[in-house]
BALOBA-1460 file (C-alpha; in Angstrom, 3 decimals):
// residues 152
<rec num="1" residu="m" x="-45.558" y="-50.947" z="27.835"/>
<rec num="2" residu="i" x="-44.662" y="-52.418" z="23.824"/>
<rec num="3" residu="r" x="-41.364" y="-53.439" z="23.116"/>
<rec num="4" residu="i" x="-40.511" y="-53.346" z="19.431"/>
<rec num="5" residu="y" x="-37.379" y="-55.533" z="18.647"/>
<rec num="6" residu="t" x="-36.191" y="-55.476" z="15.369"/>
<rec num="7" residu="d" x="-33.467" y="-55.870" z="13.123"/>
<rec num="8" residu="g" x="-32.507" y="-55.368" z="9.194"/>
<rec num="9" residu="a" x="-29.542" y="-57.401" z="7.137"/>
<rec num="10" residu="a" x="-28.475" y="-57.144" z="3.746"/>
<rec num="11" residu="q" x="-26.478" y="-59.480" z="1.958"/>
<rec num="12" residu="g" x="-24.201" y="-57.232" z="-0.413"/>
<rec num="13" residu="n" x="-24.823" y="-53.551" z="0.915"/>
<rec num="14" residu="p" x="-26.094" y="-52.990" z="-1.546"/>
<rec num="15" residu="g" x="-28.280" y="-56.332" z="-2.041"/>
<rec num="16" residu="p" x="-31.131" y="-58.721" z="-1.492"/>
<rec num="17" residu="g" x="-32.612" y="-56.873" z="2.089"/>
<rec num="18" residu="g" x="-35.502" y="-57.683" z="4.931"/>
<rec num="19" residu="y" x="-35.861" y="-56.569" z="8.056"/>
<rec num="20" residu="g" x="-37.470" y="-58.813" z="10.950"/>
<rec num="21" residu="t" x="-39.409" y="-56.953" z="13.644"/>
<rec num="22" residu="i" x="-40.931" y="-58.588" z="16.824"/>
<rec num="23" residu="l" x="-43.879" y="-56.709" z="18.758"/>
<rec num="24" residu="k" x="-44.789" y="-57.970" z="22.398"/>
<rec num="25" residu="f" x="-47.488" y="-56.461" z="24.388"/>
<rec num="26" residu="n" x="-48.744" y="-58.306" z="28.076"/>
<rec num="27" residu="q" x="-49.189" y="-61.741" z="27.108"/>
<rec num="28" residu="a" x="-49.699" y="-60.767" z="23.302"/>
<rec num="29" residu="e" x="-46.746" y="-60.944" z="20.409"/>
<rec num="30" residu="k" x="-46.595" y="-60.866" z="16.860"/>
<rec num="31" residu="e" x="-43.297" y="-61.001" z="14.148"/>
<rec num="32" residu="l" x="-43.119" y="-59.394" z="11.059"/>
<rec num="33" residu="s" x="-41.053" y="-60.039" z="8.033"/>
<rec num="34" residu="e" x="-40.073" y="-59.205" z="4.467"/>
<rec num="35" residu="g" x="-37.172" y="-58.873" z="2.161"/>
<rec num="36" residu="f" x="-36.371" y="-57.021" z="-0.871"/>
<rec num="37" residu="r" x="-34.282" y="-57.363" z="-4.290"/>
<rec num="38" residu="l" x="-32.158" y="-54.633" z="-3.910"/>
<rec num="39" residu="t" x="-31.917" y="-51.914" z="-0.778"/>
<rec num="40" residu="t" x="-28.650" y="-51.715" z="2.134"/>
<rec num="41" residu="n" x="-28.809" y="-52.790" z="5.337"/>
<rec num="42" residu="n" x="-28.800" y="-49.413" z="6.634"/>
<rec num="43" residu="r" x="-32.309" y="-49.180" z="4.947"/>
<rec num="44" residu="m" x="-33.615" y="-52.201" z="6.337"/>
<rec num="45" residu="e" x="-32.611" y="-51.078" z="9.978"/>
<rec num="46" residu="l" x="-34.819" y="-48.462" z="9.707"/>
<rec num="47" residu="l" x="-38.138" y="-49.886" z="7.704"/>
<rec num="48" residu="a" x="-38.010" y="-52.427" z="10.928"/>
<rec num="49" residu="v" x="-38.653" y="-48.972" z="13.645"/>
<rec num="50" residu="i" x="-41.201" y="-48.342" z="11.071"/>
<rec num="51" residu="k" x="-43.112" y="-51.047" z="10.007"/>
<rec num="52" residu="g" x="-43.152" y="-51.486" z="14.197"/>
<rec num="53" residu="l" x="-44.742" y="-48.652" z="14.789"/>
<rec num="54" residu="e" x="-47.221" y="-48.749" z="11.828"/>
<rec num="55" residu="a" x="-48.731" y="-52.025" z="13.386"/>
<rec num="56" residu="i" x="-49.620" y="-50.658" z="16.924"/>
<rec num="57" residu="k" x="-53.308" y="-49.589" z="16.687"/>
<rec num="58" residu="k" x="-53.397" y="-48.014" z="20.438"/>
<rec num="59" residu="n" x="-52.143" y="-44.268" z="20.849"/>
<rec num="60" residu="n" x="-50.960" y="-43.103" z="24.966"/>
<rec num="61" residu="i" x="-49.007" y="-46.543" z="25.766"/>
<rec num="62" residu="p" x="-45.540" y="-46.015" z="25.826"/>
<rec num="63" residu="i" x="-43.039" y="-47.626" z="23.492"/>
<rec num="64" residu="t" x="-39.615" y="-49.108" z="23.875"/>
<rec num="65" residu="i" x="-37.799" y="-50.119" z="20.418"/>
<rec num="66" residu="y" x="-34.794" y="-51.973" z="20.897"/>
<rec num="67" residu="s" x="-32.379" y="-51.966" z="17.488"/>
<rec num="68" residu="d" x="-28.372" y="-53.480" z="16.976"/>
<rec num="69" residu="s" x="-28.416" y="-49.874" z="14.517"/>
<rec num="70" residu="k" x="-26.518" y="-47.217" z="16.019"/>
<rec num="71" residu="y" x="-27.401" y="-45.254" z="12.422"/>
<rec num="72" residu="v" x="-30.897" y="-45.553" z="13.801"/>
<rec num="73" residu="v" x="-30.850" y="-44.889" z="16.935"/>
<rec num="74" residu="e" x="-28.579" y="-42.069" z="17.744"/>
<rec num="75" residu="a" x="-30.353" y="-40.523" z="15.083"/>
<rec num="76" residu="v" x="-33.457" y="-40.496" z="16.628"/>
<rec num="77" residu="e" x="-31.933" y="-39.979" z="20.795"/>
<rec num="78" residu="k" x="-29.142" y="-37.741" z="19.973"/>
<rec num="79" residu="g" x="-31.242" y="-35.133" z="17.561"/>
<rec num="80" residu="w" x="-29.133" y="-36.028" z="14.765"/>
<rec num="81" residu="l" x="-32.618" y="-36.241" z="13.062"/>
<rec num="82" residu="w" x="-34.295" y="-33.240" z="13.344"/>
<rec num="83" residu="n" x="-30.828" y="-31.179" z="12.153"/>
<rec num="84" residu="w" x="-31.309" y="-33.342" z="8.608"/>
<rec num="85" residu="q" x="-34.786" y="-32.222" z="8.942"/>
<rec num="86" residu="k" x="-34.352" y="-28.460" z="9.162"/>
<rec num="87" residu="k" x="-31.761" y="-28.873" z="6.450"/>
<rec num="88" residu="n" x="-34.320" y="-30.363" z="4.099"/>
<rec num="89" residu="f" x="-31.882" y="-33.867" z="5.065"/>
<rec num="90" residu="k" x="-29.713" y="-32.472" z="2.297"/>
<rec num="91" residu="d" x="-26.967" y="-34.914" z="1.166"/>
<rec num="92" residu="k" x="-28.836" y="-36.980" z="3.396"/>
<rec num="93" residu="a" x="-29.427" y="-41.061" z="2.727"/>
<rec num="94" residu="n" x="-33.218" y="-42.610" z="3.835"/>
<rec num="95" residu="v" x="-34.905" y="-39.495" z="3.497"/>
<rec num="96" residu="d" x="-38.094" y="-41.531" z="1.932"/>
<rec num="97" residu="l" x="-37.973" y="-43.905" z="5.446"/>
<rec num="98" residu="w" x="-37.149" y="-40.744" z="7.823"/>
<rec num="99" residu="l" x="-40.109" y="-39.173" z="6.111"/>
<rec num="100" residu="r" x="-42.320" y="-41.927" z="7.081"/>
<rec num="101" residu="y" x="-40.826" y="-42.263" z="10.956"/>
<rec num="102" residu="i" x="-41.393" y="-38.990" z="11.664"/>
<rec num="103" residu="p" x="-44.757" y="-38.418" z="12.000"/>
<rec num="104" residu="l" x="-44.857" y="-41.529" z="14.010"/>
<rec num="105" residu="h" x="-42.563" y="-40.756" z="16.531"/>
<rec num="106" residu="q" x="-44.444" y="-37.640" z="16.272"/>
<rec num="107" residu="k" x="-47.799" y="-39.707" z="17.233"/>
<rec num="108" residu="l" x="-46.398" y="-42.212" z="19.497"/>
<rec num="109" residu="k" x="-43.165" y="-40.843" z="21.015"/>
<rec num="110" residu="p" x="-41.577" y="-44.232" z="21.008"/>
<rec num="111" residu="k" x="-37.722" y="-44.230" z="23.313"/>
<rec num="112" residu="f" x="-34.523" y="-46.428" z="22.180"/>
<rec num="113" residu="v" x="-32.604" y="-49.101" z="23.549"/>
<rec num="114" residu="w" x="-29.460" y="-49.307" z="21.504"/>
<rec num="115" residu="i" x="-28.276" y="-53.491" z="21.814"/>
<rec num="116" residu="k" x="-25.064" y="-54.871" z="20.849"/>
<rec num="117" residu="g" x="-25.742" y="-57.595" z="18.225"/>
<rec num="118" residu="h" x="-25.126" y="-60.954" z="17.911"/>
<rec num="119" residu="a" x="-24.786" y="-60.921" z="21.083"/>
<rec num="120" residu="g" x="-27.557" y="-63.105" z="21.895"/>
<rec num="121" residu="h" x="-29.636" y="-61.566" z="22.842"/>
<rec num="122" residu="p" x="-32.733" y="-63.188" z="22.516"/>
<rec num="123" residu="e" x="-35.181" y="-61.159" z="19.790"/>
<rec num="124" residu="n" x="-32.480" y="-59.877" z="18.858"/>
<rec num="125" residu="e" x="-31.044" y="-62.996" z="17.898"/>
<rec num="126" residu="r" x="-35.152" y="-63.925" z="16.704"/>
<rec num="127" residu="c" x="-35.415" y="-60.341" z="13.993"/>
<rec num="128" residu="d" x="-32.049" y="-60.841" z="11.904"/>
<rec num="129" residu="v" x="-33.190" y="-65.129" z="11.693"/>
<rec num="130" residu="l" x="-36.149" y="-62.793" z="10.434"/>
<rec num="131" residu="a" x="-34.128" y="-60.392" z="8.540"/>
<rec num="132" residu="v" x="-31.891" y="-63.259" z="6.816"/>
<rec num="133" residu="q" x="-34.807" y="-64.873" z="5.725"/>
<rec num="134" residu="a" x="-36.788" y="-62.759" z="4.562"/>
<rec num="135" residu="a" x="-34.026" y="-61.539" z="1.945"/>
<rec num="136" residu="s" x="-32.749" y="-64.803" z="1.239"/>
<rec num="137" residu="e" x="-36.817" y="-65.567" z="-0.086"/>
<rec num="138" residu="k" x="-37.265" y="-66.223" z="-4.052"/>
<rec num="139" residu="k" x="-39.656" y="-63.820" z="-4.544"/>
<rec num="140" residu="l" x="-38.552" y="-60.497" z="-3.182"/>
<rec num="141" residu="l" x="-40.244" y="-56.931" z="-2.970"/>
<rec num="142" residu="i" x="-39.203" y="-53.761" z="-5.049"/>
<rec num="143" residu="d" x="-37.715" y="-51.341" z="-2.847"/>
<rec num="144" residu="h" x="-38.947" y="-48.876" z="-5.251"/>
<rec num="145" residu="e" x="-37.287" y="-45.523" z="-3.551"/>
<rec num="146" residu="y" x="-34.057" y="-47.214" z="-3.410"/>
<rec num="147" residu="e" x="-33.705" y="-48.410" z="-6.421"/>
<rec num="148" residu="q" x="-35.027" y="-44.977" z="-8.594"/>
<rec num="149" residu="n" x="-32.186" y="-43.076" z="-6.634"/>
<rec num="150" residu="q" x="-29.936" y="-45.679" z="-7.875"/>
<rec num="151" residu="k" x="-30.814" y="-44.918" z="-11.398"/>
<rec num="152" residu="k" x="-29.541" y="-41.222" z="-11.206"/>
């Protein structure tokens, strides 16, 4: 089984943000993180999941994603995402990221487990550190979709 641990952070919401992701498979472990100059916490929570799934190179291995984001976990596990999709995401945020997530979900079929944030879960705490550090970098990426939508 592949285990993916994720967290997102935004300093101000919106503000500078980042994500942290840890992938574990057998004895292998990989950490991913990036920071953005202007984004939201929910975008970073979702991007952490997407980046973890995009890093997987093998199919047909069970995947469990551990996230402290009720927004992400419940959207998928409670089926809200599929209703949003049927309604063309009318009045929904982060459409670009959800559209990026959907084919990954259909291909890899991950399961989600919600974990309480800042409750001492080692991997969640590490993902938080990665996300906050990424958001604090001097050179931050541009969340183009978010910034373009802010100008409208």
